[in-house]
N, C-alpha and C positions, 0 to 999 in steps of 0.2 A: 359568341352572346347575341348575336341575331336570331339565332334560331328558336334560341331558350327564349328570348321575347316574343317571337311570334308565338309559339308554344305554348305560353304563358297566357298569351290573349286568346287562345282557343279556347283554352277551360276557362277564361273569364266570360268569352263571348256567349260560349255553351249557357253558364249556369246565368247569366243576365236576360238572354233572351226567353228562354224557358222561364224563369220566375217574372217576365212582362210578361208573357203567354197565360201562364197561370192565374197571372192579379186579374186578369178579366172575369173572372170566375167571382171576384168580390162583390159580395151580394145579391149574388147568383145563384148558390150553390143548391141542390136540391133539397138539402135539409139545411139548418144553421152550423150543425156541429160538423157537418162535413166541409161547410162555408167556408166556417173559422181555419177547418184543418187544409186546406189546398191553398188558404191565405198564408200561413203560416209556412208553408213550403214554401210559397215564394218568396220569403221574408228571407227563410233560410238561402234559395240560390242565391236572391240578391246580394246576401251577407258574403257566399261566397265567392261572386262575382267581383266585389270590392275588395276582398284581400289581395287577388288574383292582380287586378287592374293597380293596387297600391304597389306590389313587388315591380309591374311590370315597369311602372312609370321610374321606381327606382334604379331599375335596371337602362333603362332606355335615358332617362336624364331630361335636361333638356328643356326644362318647364313642362316635359308631362307630367297627369296628373289622373287620377281614378277618372275625374269630370270630364277629360278632352279625350281620354279614349271611349267614354259611354256615350259622349254627346256629338264628339267634334268632327268624327269618323263616318266616311260615307258607307252605304253596303257592302261594294267589293274589296273594303278595306277589313269587314268582321269579317272572322273566322270561325263561324259558329257552324255546327252538323246542319244540311237542310230538315232534319227532323224536329229541333226545339223549333224552328221559326212558323213550322203549319200552322195553319187555325187554330184555334181550338174547340171548332166543332162542337158536338155535344159531350156529356159526361165520359161517354165510355171512347170516345177518342183521347179526351183528355188526360183517363187513367190509364187505358193502354198505351200512352208514349211518356207518360209518368215510371210505370213499368218499365217498361224496353230501355228508356235512357237509367234510370236509377241502378236495376239490372247492371248497366253498363258503370255507370259512375260509379260504383261501388267498389268493383275488381277493378277498376281502372287507381282510383285513390289507394286500395288495399296493396298496390303495386309501386304508387309515387311515395309511399311512404318510406318508402326504404331508397326512394333516390339519391344519385351523387346530390343535386342541388339541397340542403338541408333546408331551405327556406320553401323551395314547394313543398317537401316531405310535412314540413309541421303544419303549412294549411291543411294541406291533406287528411295529416291529423284531426288537426279539428274539425274538419268539416264530416269527417267519416261518422262521428255520430249520429248525426245529422240525415246523412246518405243511408245510412241504414235502419232508421225508421221511413224515409220513403219508399225504402225497399218493401218495407214489411207493409205499411199502409197500403201501397198498390198493388201489393201480390194479393191482399187481402179482398179487395176492391174487383179485381179480375176473378176471383173465385165466386166471390158473390154476383156479380153480374154473368157471368159464364153459366153458373150452375144454378140460376136462379130462374125468372120468369121466358115464358118464350118471348119477349117482346126486351128483355135485356141482352137472352142471348143474343138472338139474331143481331142485336145493334153492337155487338163487342165482336160478332164475328166479322161482320162490316167494317169495324175499325182494324180490326186483326188486316182485310185485302186492304183496307185505303193505306197503311202505314208501312206494311210489307216493304215496299219500294225503296224505304227508308233506312232500313237496319242495316245493310251493307255497307254503308258509308263510314258507320262508328268503328267499323275494324280494318279499313283501309288505310294504310299508315302512309302519313303526310313526309315530305324529306325533313320538315321542320319536326316533326316526331323524332324521324329516327335519326336525327342530327341530337335531340337532346337525351336521348337515351330511353327511348320509351316505344315498345313495339304492343298496339294493338291489337295485333293480328293474335296474339297468344292469348287473348282476352277471348277469345271468341268460343271456346270449346266448354268453359267455364260458365260463361254468361249462357248457353241453349242448355246446359245443364239443367239452371234454373228454371228457364222459361219451360222445359219440357215438365220439369216436376210442379209448379203451377198450372201451366196450361191443362196438363193431365185431372189436378183434382178439379178445374174449371170445364172439366168435358171442351174443349177448345181445341180445332185442328190447328196443328203446328205450322207457321208459316210457308208456303212452298217458295220454290226459286221459282223468281219473277227480276224483269229487268231493273238494273239499279241505279237511285237518282242520285247521283254525286256531285263533288263538286264545291259543296259550301266548304270547308274544311280550305279551297281554296279561293273563296273570294268569289265564288259563282254562285249568285244566289237565286230565289223565285223574288217574283213581285210582293210574298208575303214578308221579306224582310223591309222593304222600302217601307209598306203600308207602318209597319211598328216602327219604325225610325222615324217616319215623319212624326207621327206621333209623341213619340218617346223626347224627341231631340227639341221639339219646337221654340219651347221655352229659352234654352240657353241660345239657341240660334237664331231667333229671332230680338233677344237683349240680351247680346254676349258679356260674358261677366258678371251677370245678374249674381245677387247676392241674395237669402234673406235676410 
């Protein structure tokens, strides 16, 4: 049961933290249509996080809730991968990260649809339509930036270099993933196939082998997560139990 709770929190934390990062674009997108698009993706991810947190609270009991998981845990208790907590950067960084993660999340949720835990499968099935859109949207933007102007191409190539060290952690299984019957290493081949397809059309180089940054899924985070939590959790920690 402990491993299942940890795994459910891992799924929730990934969605919450990336949703929060993307929300930082609200009102700052390059054009109005894409401002709305990235904000809606944020809402989708936060909605997924809520579903996973609610299930984790049901499993753990003892007064746990989606709010205590989101607002009353310290950084070392979060199990999100390092990729999602990195600063939003420019539009190229945000687009590339969304593509890298949505590509992974799409394959993962497809796997979870048939998970032995029916509730996890149901949440994944419900979220899959959203993730399918996230993947298509980010893929189209990767192509637009890579095969666009000299400036856009230069920026997306730099984004590839900046984010490449954080890809490997996605496919490095933790004990709680293995115990929950999920082998993320099996997703790597199909993930790379999709990346190669999109990058070829975008005229982008395939990420090379670099030293991988890991540890987020085990609670070892960068200072960036602390910065997110200090902002996101401020109200609940300053006024415990506050309700609107």
